[in-house]
Residue frames relative to the residue before (quaternion, step in Angstrom):
aa qw qx qy qz dx dy dz
M 1.0000 0.0000 0.0000 0.0000 0.00 0.00 0.00
N 0.0759 -0.7826 0.6177 0.0157 3.55 -1.02 0.89
I 0.3135 -0.7255 0.5826 0.1898 3.53 -1.32 0.33
V 0.0954 -0.7392 0.6639 0.0607 3.55 -1.10 0.83
A 0.0035 -0.7903 0.6121 -0.0266 3.58 -0.79 1.02
E 0.0633 0.7990 -0.5925 0.0815 3.55 -0.88 0.98
R 0.3031 -0.6951 0.6176 0.2085 3.49 -1.31 0.50
I 0.2032 -0.7615 0.6075 0.0987 3.53 -0.81 1.07
E 0.3476 -0.7996 0.4665 0.1486 3.54 -0.73 1.12
D 0.7433 -0.4189 0.3285 0.4050 3.49 -1.42 0.36
G 0.8155 0.2837 -0.2189 0.4546 3.56 -1.00 0.89
Q 0.5793 0.5870 -0.3794 0.4193 3.60 1.24 -0.19
D 0.4474 -0.6444 0.5474 0.2915 3.55 -1.21 0.63
L 0.4462 -0.7388 0.4390 0.2497 3.59 -0.48 1.22
R 0.6664 0.4952 -0.3129 0.4613 3.62 0.85 -0.87
R 0.6614 0.4966 -0.3112 0.4682 3.62 0.93 -0.86
E 0.6532 0.5103 -0.3168 0.4610 3.60 1.01 -0.76
I 0.6158 0.5224 -0.3487 0.4758 3.59 1.04 -0.68
E 0.6483 0.4988 -0.3153 0.4811 3.61 0.98 -0.79
R 0.6440 0.5223 -0.3213 0.4574 3.61 0.97 -0.84
I 0.6664 0.4986 -0.2949 0.4694 3.58 0.92 -0.95
T 0.6233 0.5379 -0.3335 0.4593 3.60 0.99 -0.80
K 0.6961 0.4638 -0.2689 0.4776 3.58 0.89 -0.95
A 0.6725 0.5191 -0.3008 0.4333 3.60 0.86 -0.96
N 0.7485 0.3633 -0.1996 0.5176 3.59 1.11 -0.67
D 0.3898 -0.7518 0.4518 0.2806 3.57 1.33 0.22
I 0.1931 0.7999 -0.5376 0.1838 3.57 0.92 0.97
Q 0.2041 -0.7926 0.5695 0.0762 3.55 -0.64 1.20
A 0.7685 -0.0146 0.0131 0.6395 3.56 1.27 -0.54
G 0.1588 0.7987 -0.5629 0.1411 3.55 -0.53 1.14
S 0.1931 -0.7410 0.6302 0.1283 3.51 -1.35 0.39
I 0.3849 -0.6836 0.5589 0.2684 3.55 -0.98 0.79
L 0.3036 -0.7652 0.5486 0.1462 3.52 -0.60 1.21
C 0.7686 -0.2073 0.1250 0.5921 3.56 0.98 -0.83
G 0.0268 -0.7555 0.6542 0.0222 3.49 -1.30 0.49
I 0.0815 0.7953 -0.5947 0.0844 3.57 -0.67 1.08
G 0.3729 0.7017 -0.5471 0.2631 3.53 -1.13 0.67
G 0.5078 -0.6378 0.4823 0.3206 3.52 -1.22 -0.53
L 0.2083 -0.7556 0.6076 0.1286 3.54 -1.29 0.44
K 0.3360 -0.7407 0.5446 0.2046 3.57 -1.00 0.84
S 0.7439 0.0192 -0.0843 0.6626 3.55 1.33 -0.25
C 0.1374 -0.8186 0.5576 -0.0102 3.52 -0.99 0.84
R 0.0451 -0.7926 0.6079 -0.0126 3.57 -0.50 1.20
I 0.0130 0.8100 -0.5799 0.0859 3.54 -0.39 1.32
R 0.2961 -0.7180 0.5980 0.1978 3.57 -0.95 0.92
I 0.2312 -0.7963 0.5491 0.1040 3.52 -0.65 1.15
P 0.6458 -0.5398 0.3621 0.4005 3.59 -1.17 0.50
V 0.0594 -0.7640 0.6419 0.0266 3.52 -1.12 0.80
M 0.5316 -0.6529 0.4427 0.3085 3.55 -1.16 0.56
E 0.7670 0.3095 -0.1702 0.5357 3.61 1.10 -0.63
P 0.4283 -0.6938 0.5103 0.2734 3.63 -0.70 1.03
G 0.7680 0.3637 -0.2691 0.4534 3.56 -1.14 0.63
Q 0.7001 0.3896 -0.2676 0.5352 3.59 1.26 0.06
P 0.0055 -0.8552 0.5183 0.0021 3.62 0.62 1.09
R 0.1255 -0.7497 0.6457 0.0729 3.52 -1.23 0.68
Y 0.1597 -0.7990 0.5776 0.0491 3.55 -1.01 0.89
I 0.1430 -0.7475 0.6382 0.1161 3.52 -1.29 0.51
D 0.1012 -0.7536 0.6428 0.0932 3.56 -1.28 0.43
P 0.1561 -0.8338 0.5245 0.0731 3.57 -0.09 1.28
G 0.5993 -0.6012 0.3537 0.3928 3.61 1.25 0.19
I 0.7848 -0.2396 0.2180 0.5284 3.57 -1.08 -0.78
V 0.0794 0.8146 -0.5589 0.1331 3.56 -0.64 1.19
E 0.3821 -0.6437 0.6028 0.2764 3.51 -1.44 0.19
I 0.4064 -0.6771 0.5519 0.2679 3.57 -1.07 0.74
S 0.2048 -0.7870 0.5748 0.0913 3.57 -0.66 1.15
A 0.7874 -0.0586 0.0571 0.6109 3.57 1.12 -0.67
L 0.0242 0.7562 -0.6534 0.0253 3.53 -1.16 0.74
Q 0.1500 0.7753 -0.6016 0.1205 3.56 -0.76 1.04
G 0.1885 0.7971 -0.5611 0.1193 3.53 -1.20 0.38
T 0.4113 -0.6445 0.5739 0.2934 3.51 -1.42 0.07
L 0.1877 -0.7936 0.5757 0.0605 3.54 -1.01 0.93
S 0.0666 0.7702 -0.6304 0.0702 3.53 -1.00 0.91
P 0.6448 -0.4997 0.3778 0.4379 3.60 -1.20 0.21
H 0.6114 0.5781 -0.3419 0.4184 3.59 1.15 -0.64
S 0.7410 -0.2981 0.2668 0.5394 3.56 0.72 -1.09
P 0.4111 -0.6695 0.5372 0.3069 3.58 -1.09 0.56
H 0.1404 -0.7254 0.6609 0.1312 3.53 -1.29 0.42
C 0.0934 0.8355 -0.5226 0.1418 3.54 -0.12 1.34
H 0.1803 -0.7369 0.6417 0.1125 3.51 -1.19 0.73
I 0.1155 -0.7921 0.5986 0.0301 3.53 -1.09 0.79
A 0.1106 -0.7398 0.6588 0.0803 3.54 -1.18 0.71
V 0.0257 -0.8041 0.5925 -0.0405 3.55 -0.85 1.03
C 0.1827 -0.7606 0.6040 0.1527 3.55 -1.26 0.33
D 0.3863 -0.7183 0.5336 0.2236 3.54 -1.11 0.76
E 0.7536 -0.4224 0.2622 0.4301 3.57 -1.30 0.03
E 0.6856 0.4408 -0.2873 0.5031 3.59 1.22 -0.27
G 0.5864 -0.6208 0.3487 0.3862 3.58 1.31 0.16
R 0.4432 0.6741 -0.4757 0.3505 3.59 1.23 0.16
M 0.3137 -0.7594 0.5486 0.1547 3.54 -0.98 0.91
W 0.0645 -0.7557 0.6516 0.0111 3.51 -1.20 0.80
G 0.0878 0.8229 -0.5582 0.0597 3.58 -1.01 0.63
G 0.2827 0.7290 -0.5959 0.1829 3.50 -1.35 0.41
H 0.7572 -0.3515 0.2877 0.4694 3.55 -1.23 -0.57
L 0.4447 -0.6646 0.5367 0.2693 3.55 -0.97 0.92
S 0.0642 -0.8056 0.5889 -0.0072 3.58 -0.77 1.08
F 0.6326 -0.4688 0.4251 0.4464 3.55 -1.31 0.13
G 0.6883 0.4597 -0.3421 0.4449 3.57 -1.02 0.78
C 0.5258 0.5558 -0.4383 0.4716 3.59 1.28 0.20
I 0.0820 -0.8417 0.5334 -0.0187 3.56 -0.13 1.35
V 0.4621 -0.7144 0.4650 0.2448 3.54 -0.74 1.18
R 0.1784 -0.7369 0.6462 0.0868 3.51 -1.11 0.90
M 0.8368 0.0122 -0.1050 0.5372 3.56 -0.56 1.26
T 0.7600 -0.3181 0.2529 0.5073 3.62 0.41 -1.14
C 0.0543 -0.7387 0.6658 0.0901 3.51 -1.39 0.29
E 0.2031 -0.7684 0.5992 0.0960 3.56 -0.78 1.07
L 0.0646 -0.8221 0.5642 -0.0412 3.53 -0.64 1.21
V 0.0381 -0.7776 0.6276 -0.0003 3.58 -0.91 0.98
I 0.0919 -0.8077 0.5820 -0.0200 3.55 -0.78 1.17
V 0.2591 -0.7166 0.6263 0.1647 3.56 -1.07 0.83
V 0.1853 -0.7707 0.6033 0.0878 3.57 -0.86 1.02
H 0.2421 -0.7792 0.5682 0.1065 3.57 -0.68 1.17
D 0.2270 -0.8382 0.4835 0.1102 3.58 -0.30 1.23
T 0.6953 0.4203 -0.3019 0.4988 3.63 1.20 0.01
L 0.6716 0.4390 -0.2943 0.5192 3.58 1.28 0.37
T 0.1117 -0.7205 0.6710 0.1344 3.50 -1.37 0.31
F 0.1976 -0.7711 0.5961 0.1049 3.56 -0.93 0.94
D 0.0365 0.7560 -0.6531 0.0233 3.54 -1.14 0.73
R 0.2767 -0.7406 0.5829 0.1879 3.56 -1.31 0.04
N 0.0177 -0.7683 0.6398 -0.0020 3.54 -1.14 0.79
H 0.5793 -0.5798 0.4461 0.3595 3.53 -1.20 0.58
D 0.1620 -0.7615 0.6234 0.0726 3.54 -0.94 0.99
P 0.3681 -0.7637 0.4798 0.2261 3.62 -0.43 1.15
M 0.6022 0.5703 -0.3640 0.4239 3.60 1.14 -0.51
T 0.7679 0.3313 -0.1914 0.5138 3.62 0.92 -0.87
G 0.4016 -0.7170 0.4746 0.3154 3.57 1.15 -0.63
Y 0.6826 0.4596 -0.2695 0.5002 3.58 1.31 0.05
E 0.5623 -0.5260 0.5021 0.3938 3.52 -1.40 0.16
E 0.0698 -0.8305 0.5526 -0.0028 3.60 -0.52 1.16
L 0.6470 -0.5788 0.3689 0.3321 3.53 -1.24 0.65
I 0.0770 -0.7314 0.6763 0.0416 3.51 -1.16 0.84
V 0.1557 -0.7962 0.5820 0.0553 3.57 -0.77 1.06
D 0.1122 -0.7623 0.6361 0.0418 3.55 -0.87 1.06
R 0.1739 -0.7841 0.5910 0.0751 3.55 -0.64 1.17
H 0.1049 0.7723 -0.6192 0.0955 3.54 -0.90 0.94
S 0.3008 -0.7339 0.5708 0.2124 3.53 -1.19 0.39
R 0.3377 -0.7121 0.5794 0.2079 3.49 -1.05 0.78
A 0.5813 -0.5852 0.4300 0.3669 3.54 -1.12 0.69
R 0.2801 -0.7520 0.5743 0.1617 3.54 -0.90 0.96
P 0.5027 -0.6376 0.4684 0.3485 3.62 -0.95 0.72
Q 0.4900 -0.6543 0.4949 0.2949 3.52 -1.08 0.75
A 0.4203 -0.6775 0.5392 0.2714 3.57 -1.00 0.80
V 0.1895 -0.7751 0.5958 0.0915 3.55 -0.96 0.86
C 0.0517 -0.7780 0.6261 -0.0045 3.54 -0.78 1.11
G 0.7473 0.3273 -0.2591 0.5170 3.58 -0.56 1.07
S 0.3312 -0.7218 0.5723 0.2043 3.53 -1.30 -0.38
A 0.6891 -0.4468 0.3549 0.4466 3.55 -1.32 0.04
A 0.6321 0.5363 -0.3284 0.4528 3.61 1.12 -0.60
N 0.7864 0.1773 -0.0884 0.5851 3.57 1.15 -0.55
P 0.0983 -0.8626 0.4935 0.0525 3.61 0.49 1.20
A 0.5160 0.6419 -0.4284 0.3716 3.61 1.17 -0.34
W 0.6959 0.4737 -0.2633 0.4713 3.57 1.16 -0.53
T 0.5759 0.5962 -0.3869 0.4039 3.60 1.21 0.02
């Protein structure tokens, strides 16, 4: 397991930056551990009962209260919770158009024994997570030395 931590600067699209960071770090399976900061505009896809009929909200200038998600080379799947200046909470799927205000601190856990992908699920109507578990070869422990091969 590895950690990637980045600061996203003012004016950047948060969703695009998450995709850029995923690609730049060759993240095959990642989880957003935390994301905090502010947004000057916020486009959130809210839950709908019928697939294929997305609805979006933009609560304006907000603080990020929570950001989590799964990251794969295919696409991130992120949820965001934000609060406005009156303390009202808004939440749903992070979409393109969430523009950082001042800063966003992002910490990602990279799972080195997993690969995440997405495939269309006819039951839900959405691209759903597929987890591939694999083990990477572990280095052999060496006890001893060439001078004392009995310990190898």
